[in-house]
C-alpha positions as CSV (number, residue, x, y, z in Angstrom):
1,X,93.9,-98.4,2.9
2,X,92.1,-95.9,0.4
3,X,93.1,-92.4,-0.5
4,X,92.7,-89.6,-2.9
5,X,93.8,-89.5,-6.1
6,X,95.1,-86.3,-5.6
7,X,98.6,-87.6,-4.5
8,X,98.4,-91.2,-4.9
9,X,100.5,-93.5,-7.2
10,X,102.3,-96.8,-7.3
11,X,104.4,-98.7,-9.1
12,X,104.4,-100.8,-12.2
13,X,104.1,-104.2,-13.1
14,X,107.4,-105.2,-14.7
15,X,107.5,-108.6,-16.5
16,X,106.1,-110.6,-14.1
17,X,109.1,-110.0,-11.7
18,X,106.6,-107.8,-9.2
19,X,104.2,-109.1,-7.4
20,X,102.9,-106.1,-6.0
21,X,103.2,-102.7,-4.6
22,X,102.0,-101.0,-1.5
23,X,101.7,-96.8,-1.6
24,X,101.8,-95.4,2.2
25,X,101.1,-91.5,2.5
26,X,102.9,-90.2,5.9
27,X,106.5,-91.4,5.8
28,X,109.4,-91.7,3.4
29,X,112.1,-94.8,3.4
30,X,115.9,-93.9,4.2
31,X,117.1,-95.1,1.2
32,X,120.9,-95.9,2.1
33,X,123.2,-93.6,0.6
34,X,121.0,-93.1,-2.4
35,X,119.9,-90.0,-2.9
36,X,116.6,-89.3,-3.7
37,X,114.9,-86.6,-5.8
38,X,111.8,-85.5,-6.5
39,X,109.6,-84.8,-10.4
40,X,109.5,-88.5,-11.1
41,X,106.2,-88.9,-10.7
42,X,103.1,-88.0,-12.7
43,X,103.4,-83.5,-12.6
44,X,99.7,-83.1,-14.2
45,X,97.2,-80.6,-12.4
46,X,93.9,-82.2,-12.5
47,X,90.8,-80.0,-12.4
48,X,89.2,-82.2,-10.2
49,X,89.2,-86.2,-9.3
50,X,87.3,-88.9,-7.8
51,X,88.5,-91.5,-6.0
52,X,85.1,-92.8,-4.3
53,X,86.8,-92.9,-0.9
54,X,83.4,-91.6,0.1
55,X,80.3,-94.3,-0.5
56,X,77.9,-92.6,1.9
57,X,77.7,-89.0,0.1
58,X,79.5,-89.5,-3.1
59,X,81.8,-86.1,-2.7
60,X,84.7,-85.9,-4.8
61,X,88.3,-85.5,-3.7
62,X,87.6,-81.6,-2.8
63,X,84.7,-82.5,-1.1
64,X,82.2,-81.3,-3.2
65,X,78.8,-82.9,-3.3
66,X,77.2,-84.6,-6.4
67,X,74.0,-82.6,-7.8
68,X,71.9,-86.2,-7.2
69,X,72.6,-89.7,-7.2
70,X,70.2,-92.8,-7.3
71,X,70.5,-97.0,-7.1
72,X,74.3,-96.7,-7.3
73,X,77.0,-98.5,-5.2
74,X,80.2,-99.2,-4.2
75,X,82.8,-102.2,-4.4
76,X,85.6,-103.4,-2.7
77,X,87.4,-104.5,-6.0
78,X,89.5,-101.6,-8.2
79,X,91.6,-99.7,-5.7
80,X,89.4,-100.9,-2.8
81,X,86.2,-98.3,-3.1
82,X,84.8,-98.2,-6.3
83,X,81.4,-96.6,-8.0
84,X,79.4,-99.4,-9.3
85,X,76.6,-98.6,-11.7
86,X,74.8,-101.5,-12.4
87,X,71.1,-101.9,-12.0
88,X,67.9,-103.1,-13.8
89,X,66.0,-99.8,-12.5
90,X,67.3,-96.1,-13.6
91,X,70.8,-95.4,-11.6
92,X,72.8,-92.5,-12.0
93,X,76.2,-90.0,-10.2
94,X,75.7,-86.4,-11.5
95,X,78.0,-83.8,-10.6
96,X,78.9,-80.0,-12.1
97,X,80.5,-78.7,-14.7
98,X,81.3,-76.1,-12.8
99,X,80.5,-75.6,-9.3
100,X,78.9,-72.3,-7.5
101,X,82.4,-71.0,-6.3
102,X,83.5,-71.1,-9.7
103,X,85.5,-74.2,-9.6
104,X,85.6,-76.3,-13.3
105,X,85.4,-79.7,-12.8
106,X,85.1,-80.6,-16.7
107,X,86.0,-79.1,-19.9
108,X,84.3,-80.1,-23.4
109,X,86.5,-77.7,-25.9
110,X,90.3,-78.7,-24.4
111,X,91.5,-81.0,-21.7
112,X,91.3,-84.7,-20.7
113,X,89.9,-87.3,-19.5
114,X,91.2,-90.2,-17.5
115,X,89.7,-93.4,-15.5
116,X,89.9,-96.8,-14.9
117,X,86.5,-99.3,-15.8
118,X,85.7,-102.7,-15.4
119,X,82.5,-104.5,-16.2
120,X,80.4,-105.9,-13.5
121,X,77.1,-107.7,-15.8
122,X,78.0,-107.7,-19.3
123,X,76.7,-110.5,-21.1
124,X,75.7,-111.5,-24.9
125,X,73.8,-110.0,-26.9
126,X,72.4,-110.3,-30.2
127,X,74.7,-107.8,-31.7
128,X,77.6,-110.3,-30.4
129,X,80.4,-110.4,-28.0
130,X,79.5,-109.6,-24.3
131,X,78.6,-105.9,-23.6
132,X,76.1,-103.8,-21.3
133,X,73.3,-104.8,-23.8
134,X,72.5,-101.0,-24.4
135,X,74.9,-98.1,-25.6
136,X,76.1,-97.9,-22.4
137,X,77.6,-94.3,-20.9
138,X,81.1,-94.4,-19.0
139,X,80.9,-90.1,-19.3
140,X,78.6,-88.1,-20.7
141,X,76.9,-84.6,-20.5
142,X,74.0,-82.9,-21.9
143,X,71.6,-85.9,-24.1
144,X,71.6,-87.2,-27.7
145,X,68.3,-86.0,-29.7
146,X,67.8,-87.2,-33.1
147,X,67.5,-83.7,-34.4
148,X,70.8,-82.1,-32.6
149,X,68.4,-80.1,-30.8
150,X,70.3,-79.9,-27.3
151,X,74.0,-81.0,-27.2
152,X,75.6,-83.8,-26.2
153,X,79.7,-85.1,-25.5
154,X,80.2,-88.6,-24.2
155,X,82.4,-91.1,-23.6
156,X,80.5,-95.1,-24.1
157,X,80.5,-98.6,-25.2
158,X,78.3,-100.3,-27.5
159,X,75.3,-103.1,-26.7
160,X,77.7,-105.9,-27.7
161,X,80.9,-104.2,-25.9
162,X,83.0,-104.2,-28.9
163,X,83.6,-100.9,-29.0
164,X,84.5,-97.8,-27.3
165,X,84.0,-94.2,-28.4
166,X,83.9,-90.3,-27.9
167,X,81.1,-88.7,-29.8
168,X,79.5,-85.0,-29.2
169,X,76.8,-83.3,-30.8
170,X,75.9,-79.6,-30.7
171,X,72.8,-78.2,-30.4
172,X,72.9,-76.4,-34.6
173,X,69.6,-78.8,-35.7
174,X,72.3,-80.5,-38.5
175,X,70.9,-83.9,-37.0
176,X,75.3,-84.8,-36.8
177,X,76.6,-86.8,-34.4
178,X,80.4,-86.5,-34.3
179,X,82.3,-89.4,-33.5
180,X,86.0,-88.1,-33.0
181,X,87.7,-91.2,-32.2
182,X,86.7,-95.4,-31.4
183,X,88.7,-98.4,-30.6
184,X,87.6,-102.2,-30.5
185,X,87.7,-103.4,-27.1
186,X,87.2,-107.0,-25.5
187,X,86.9,-106.3,-21.7
188,X,86.8,-109.1,-19.4
189,X,84.0,-108.9,-16.0
190,X,86.0,-107.4,-13.1
191,X,89.1,-106.3,-15.1
192,X,89.8,-103.0,-14.7
193,X,91.6,-100.8,-17.8
194,X,92.5,-97.5,-18.2
195,X,91.1,-95.0,-20.1
196,X,92.4,-91.6,-21.2
197,X,90.5,-89.4,-23.7
198,X,92.7,-86.2,-24.5
199,X,91.2,-83.5,-27.0
200,X,91.9,-80.1,-28.1
201,X,90.7,-77.8,-31.9
202,X,93.7,-79.8,-33.7
203,X,93.5,-83.5,-32.4
204,X,92.0,-86.3,-29.9
205,X,93.5,-89.1,-28.7
206,X,92.2,-92.1,-26.9
207,X,94.4,-94.4,-24.5
208,X,94.0,-97.9,-23.5
209,X,96.1,-99.0,-21.1
210,X,98.7,-96.3,-21.5
211,X,98.7,-96.7,-24.8
212,X,97.3,-94.7,-28.1
213,X,94.8,-96.7,-29.8
214,X,93.3,-94.4,-31.7
215,X,93.6,-90.6,-32.7
216,X,90.8,-88.4,-34.3
217,X,90.7,-84.8,-35.8
218,X,90.1,-81.7,-33.2
219,X,87.2,-80.9,-31.1
220,X,84.6,-78.3,-32.9
221,X,81.1,-79.9,-32.1
222,X,80.4,-79.8,-28.3
223,X,77.2,-78.6,-25.9
224,X,76.7,-75.1,-25.3
225,X,77.0,-73.3,-21.8
226,X,73.0,-74.1,-21.4
227,X,73.7,-77.7,-21.5
228,X,76.5,-77.9,-19.3
229,X,74.4,-75.9,-16.3
230,X,72.9,-79.3,-16.2
231,X,76.4,-80.8,-15.2
232,X,77.6,-84.6,-16.3
233,X,77.3,-88.1,-15.4
234,X,79.6,-91.0,-14.4
235,X,77.9,-94.1,-15.7
236,X,74.7,-93.9,-17.4
237,X,72.7,-90.8,-19.2
238,X,71.0,-88.4,-17.0
239,X,67.9,-90.5,-17.2
240,X,70.2,-93.6,-15.7
241,X,68.8,-96.0,-18.5
242,X,72.0,-96.0,-20.4
243,X,73.8,-97.5,-17.8
244,X,77.5,-98.7,-18.3
245,X,77.4,-101.9,-16.1
246,X,80.2,-102.0,-14.2
247,X,82.7,-100.1,-11.7
248,X,84.7,-96.9,-11.8
249,X,87.9,-95.5,-10.1
250,X,90.3,-92.8,-10.2
251,X,88.2,-90.6,-12.3
252,X,89.7,-87.4,-13.2
253,X,89.5,-84.4,-15.5
254,X,91.9,-82.0,-16.9
255,X,92.0,-78.3,-18.7
256,X,94.7,-79.4,-21.6
257,X,95.3,-82.3,-23.4
258,X,98.1,-84.7,-21.6
259,X,100.9,-85.8,-24.0
260,X,101.4,-89.4,-24.4
261,X,104.1,-89.7,-22.0
262,X,102.3,-88.6,-19.1
263,X,99.3,-90.8,-20.2
264,X,101.6,-93.8,-19.9
265,X,103.5,-92.8,-16.6
266,X,99.4,-91.9,-15.0
267,X,99.0,-95.7,-16.1
268,X,101.6,-97.2,-14.6
269,X,101.9,-95.5,-10.9
270,X,98.0,-95.9,-10.7
271,X,97.9,-100.0,-11.8
272,X,99.7,-101.3,-8.6
273,X,96.9,-99.6,-6.8
274,X,94.6,-102.5,-8.6
275,X,97.5,-104.8,-8.3
276,X,97.8,-105.3,-4.6
277,X,94.5,-105.5,-4.0
278,X,93.5,-109.4,-3.6
279,X,89.8,-108.9,-4.0
280,X,91.0,-107.9,-7.2
281,X,91.3,-112.0,-8.4
282,X,90.6,-111.7,-12.1
283,X,93.5,-109.4,-12.8
284,X,95.7,-111.3,-10.4
285,X,95.1,-114.2,-12.4
286,X,96.6,-112.7,-15.4
287,X,99.6,-112.2,-13.7
288,X,99.3,-116.1,-12.9
289,X,98.5,-117.2,-16.3
290,X,101.4,-114.8,-17.7
291,X,104.4,-117.0,-19.1
292,X,107.1,-117.3,-16.0
293,X,108.8,-120.4,-14.5
294,X,105.7,-121.9,-13.5
295,X,107.9,-123.5,-9.9
296,X,110.0,-122.2,-8.0
297,X,113.8,-123.6,-7.8
298,X,116.5,-122.4,-5.5
299,X,119.2,-120.5,-7.3
300,X,122.3,-118.6,-6.6
301,X,121.5,-115.3,-4.7
302,X,124.4,-112.8,-4.2
303,X,121.4,-110.5,-2.4
304,X,120.2,-112.6,0.9
305,X,119.4,-111.8,4.4
306,X,117.0,-110.1,6.6
307,X,118.5,-106.6,5.9
308,X,116.7,-103.4,7.7
309,X,113.5,-105.9,8.2
310,X,112.6,-106.4,11.9
311,X,110.8,-110.1,12.5
312,X,107.2,-109.7,14.3
313,X,105.8,-113.0,14.3
314,X,103.4,-115.2,12.0
315,X,100.4,-113.2,10.5
316,X,97.4,-113.2,12.2
317,X,95.7,-115.1,9.1
318,X,97.2,-115.9,5.6
319,X,96.3,-117.1,2.1
320,X,98.8,-119.1,0.1
321,X,99.6,-118.2,-3.6
322,X,98.9,-120.2,-7.0
323,X,102.9,-120.3,-6.6
324,X,105.9,-118.9,-6.0
325,X,105.6,-115.6,-8.0
326,X,102.0,-114.6,-6.7
327,X,102.2,-112.6,-3.8
328,X,101.4,-109.6,-1.9
329,X,101.4,-106.9,0.9
330,X,98.7,-107.0,3.8
331,X,98.0,-106.1,7.2
332,X,99.6,-102.5,6.9
333,X,100.1,-100.7,10.1
334,X,101.5,-97.1,10.5
335,X,102.9,-95.5,14.0
336,X,104.1,-92.4,14.5
337,X,107.1,-92.0,17.1
338,X,107.7,-88.8,19.3
339,X,105.9,-85.5,17.8
340,X,107.7,-82.3,15.6
341,X,110.7,-82.5,13.4
342,X,111.8,-85.3,15.6
343,X,109.0,-87.2,15.2
344,X,109.8,-90.5,12.7
345,X,107.9,-93.6,11.3
346,X,107.2,-97.2,11.7
347,X,106.2,-99.4,9.5
348,X,104.6,-103.1,9.9
349,X,103.6,-105.3,7.3
350,X,102.5,-108.8,6.3
351,X,103.5,-110.9,3.1
352,X,100.8,-113.3,2.0
353,X,100.5,-115.3,-0.9
354,X,103.7,-116.9,-2.6
355,X,105.1,-120.2,-0.8
356,X,106.6,-121.6,2.1
357,X,110.1,-121.5,2.0
358,X,110.6,-118.5,-0.6
359,X,112.7,-115.3,0.1
360,X,110.4,-112.5,-1.5
361,X,113.0,-109.0,-1.3
362,X,112.1,-105.9,-0.5
363,X,112.3,-102.7,-2.1
364,X,111.5,-99.3,-0.9
365,X,111.5,-95.7,-2.4
366,X,110.7,-92.1,-2.0
367,X,110.1,-91.4,-5.9
368,X,108.5,-94.0,-8.3
369,X,111.3,-94.4,-10.8
370,X,111.8,-97.3,-13.5
371,X,113.9,-97.6,-16.4
372,X,118.0,-98.0,-16.6
373,X,118.0,-94.5,-16.5
374,X,115.6,-94.1,-13.1
375,X,116.1,-93.2,-9.5
376,X,117.2,-96.5,-7.9
377,X,115.4,-98.5,-5.6
378,X,116.8,-99.0,-2.3
379,X,117.0,-103.1,-1.0
380,X,115.8,-103.4,2.2
381,X,115.9,-107.1,3.2
382,X,114.0,-110.5,2.4
383,X,110.9,-111.6,3.7
384,X,108.8,-114.8,3.9
385,X,105.2,-115.5,3.5
386,X,102.4,-115.7,6.4
387,X,105.2,-113.5,8.0
388,X,104.6,-110.1,9.9
389,X,107.8,-107.8,9.2
390,X,109.1,-104.1,11.0
391,X,110.7,-101.4,9.4
392,X,111.3,-98.0,12.1
393,X,112.7,-95.1,12.4
394,X,111.2,-93.7,9.1
395,X,111.2,-90.0,8.5
396,X,107.7,-89.0,7.5
397,X,107.4,-88.5,4.1
398,X,106.0,-90.6,1.5
399,X,106.9,-94.1,0.5
400,X,106.6,-97.1,-2.0
401,X,107.4,-100.7,-1.4
402,X,107.2,-103.8,-4.0
403,X,107.7,-107.4,-3.1
404,X,110.3,-108.7,-6.1
405,X,109.9,-112.7,-6.8
406,X,112.8,-115.2,-7.0
407,X,112.8,-115.0,-10.9
408,X,116.4,-115.0,-11.9
409,X,116.5,-115.2,-15.9
410,X,120.3,-115.2,-15.8
411,X,121.1,-117.2,-12.6
412,X,124.1,-114.8,-12.4
413,X,123.1,-114.0,-8.6
414,X,120.3,-111.2,-9.3
415,X,117.2,-111.9,-8.8
416,X,115.0,-110.1,-12.1
417,X,113.2,-107.3,-10.0
418,X,116.9,-106.3,-8.3
419,X,118.5,-105.8,-11.5
420,X,115.8,-103.7,-12.6
421,X,114.6,-102.0,-9.6
422,X,118.2,-101.6,-8.1
423,X,120.9,-101.9,-10.4
424,X,119.1,-100.9,-13.4
425,X,119.8,-103.3,-15.9
426,X,118.4,-105.8,-18.0
427,X,118.1,-108.8,-16.3
428,X,118.1,-110.7,-20.3
429,X,120.9,-109.4,-21.3
430,X,124.4,-108.8,-20.6
431,X,125.4,-110.1,-17.0
432,X,128.6,-107.4,-17.1
433,X,129.8,-104.0,-17.8
434,X,132.3,-103.2,-20.4
435,X,134.8,-103.3,-17.8
436,X,134.2,-107.4,-17.4
437,X,133.0,-107.3,-14.3
438,X,129.5,-109.0,-13.2
439,X,126.9,-106.9,-11.8
440,X,126.3,-109.4,-9.2
441,X,129.8,-108.5,-7.7
442,X,128.5,-104.6,-7.6
443,X,125.2,-105.2,-5.7
444,X,127.4,-107.5,-3.2
445,X,129.1,-104.2,-2.2
446,X,126.3,-102.3,-2.5
447,X,127.6,-100.5,-6.0
448,X,125.9,-98.9,-8.8
449,X,125.8,-100.9,-11.6
450,X,127.9,-98.0,-13.5
451,X,130.5,-97.2,-10.9
452,X,133.4,-99.5,-12.9
453,X,135.5,-96.2,-12.6
454,X,134.6,-95.1,-9.3
455,X,137.1,-95.8,-5.8
456,X,135.0,-95.4,-3.2
457,X,137.1,-96.6,-0.5
458,X,139.9,-93.7,-1.7
459,X,142.5,-97.0,-2.0
460,X,144.0,-95.9,-5.7
461,X,142.1,-98.6,-6.9
462,X,139.3,-98.2,-9.5
463,X,136.1,-101.1,-8.5
464,X,136.9,-102.8,-11.9
465,X,140.4,-103.0,-10.7
466,X,139.6,-104.1,-7.2
467,X,137.5,-106.9,-9.1
468,X,140.6,-107.9,-11.0
469,X,142.8,-108.0,-8.6
470,X,140.4,-110.0,-5.4
471,X,140.3,-107.1,-3.1
472,X,137.3,-105.5,-1.9
473,X,135.9,-101.7,-3.3
474,X,134.6,-100.8,0.0
475,X,138.1,-101.1,2.1
476,X,141.5,-99.7,1.7
477,X,143.8,-101.8,0.0
478,X,145.6,-100.3,-2.3
479,X,147.8,-97.2,-2.6
480,X,146.1,-94.6,-0.4
481,X,146.9,-90.7,-1.2
482,X,147.9,-88.6,1.6
483,X,147.8,-84.9,0.9
484,X,149.4,-82.4,3.3
485,X,149.5,-78.9,2.8
486,X,151.1,-75.3,3.7
487,X,148.6,-74.2,6.2
488,X,149.5,-77.9,8.2
489,X,146.6,-79.7,8.0
490,X,146.7,-83.1,6.3
491,X,144.9,-86.3,5.1
492,X,147.6,-88.5,6.9
493,X,145.5,-90.4,10.3
């Protein structure tokens, strides 16, 4: 599935223990008794965005048409449909800086630009490394002139693919090209990287894959209004000669400099859109080669079973993964049941990859939230590769799914994915709280890892006391307190 950038987000790769995420619009998973509050995803307001879901007319995400385009193509890599600017003849994709109705698509004095890029046909050149063979433009306004007679604003790579730059030039005849920030790169064909540039009058910052890699002075040189009326190009210069020879996706512009936390959060929430696409084999292979357990050895597991998942049958087609830790979700079908306020959604999906006989945890949430202070995800059940499952009676809103691998660093009974997403504890750290209660014990009864001092069954015993006494925290086994009141009401059953 492919959707516009303005609402889409997805989950983050966490130390190799979460293998894929699925973002589905149109419904909201019930999270058992865990309330889901909005506000944990990116809240930045874009000027404009380009998801390249329209590969015929190349409309942007708000439906504005390009000024012109020629010899461009699309790929199923990236997030499903990706712009490709890579030919041996002139090729370009040009949009307005400001639309006829006044809508602004790009600001050059102050703002932010974010996009994902992957080289497609970079090769070795006499400058060393593997690059586009020319100064490939990733995004450009105006045009470079030796005498600084026109104006330029661009993000580009050198011919050898060794460095990424942000430079600008005005029309003051100074002959100067001002480079505000630059950073070394070493990019692999068909491997996508996130690029983010923030800029204003006081500073400029370049981020790669969510990390600040270069900071520079404020922007004081930029093209004038006459240059802006000619628009900007993605993937080449206006003549279509200096091509990036690569693939673009999720391009977005903002009229203010984003802070580092927002840049990182955008990167984290977008990256799974690339990880879940089985076509992105180069990126997927990087996960497989990362340090991890090479083979699956069954371990003690506290949280098991099919849970809320309903088995539909064997998947119509299925691919094996390279290991038990290389697995993904596919064949997604969402249907509506009923109408109006009573409408619900059913979700059907298949699990591919992985290894036969290995259980994979399915987690769900309505708000992307990671870290020890994040909102807990809900465990929906365990599924197996090459099988199709169904979740029913889902309210119509938004949902995120993640598959967890069987990796269990501690061996205490909880997978690393469960500890990270549901219990919000470090799988490599202590496996008990300050009261000596194992986190696995809390999880077994559906309790949060920070609930030692709670009494959910109201029997007078706190959770940590229930553990010490060997009783159950969800069944009244202690001293239940009954309350009578003067008006005759009572809590006595």
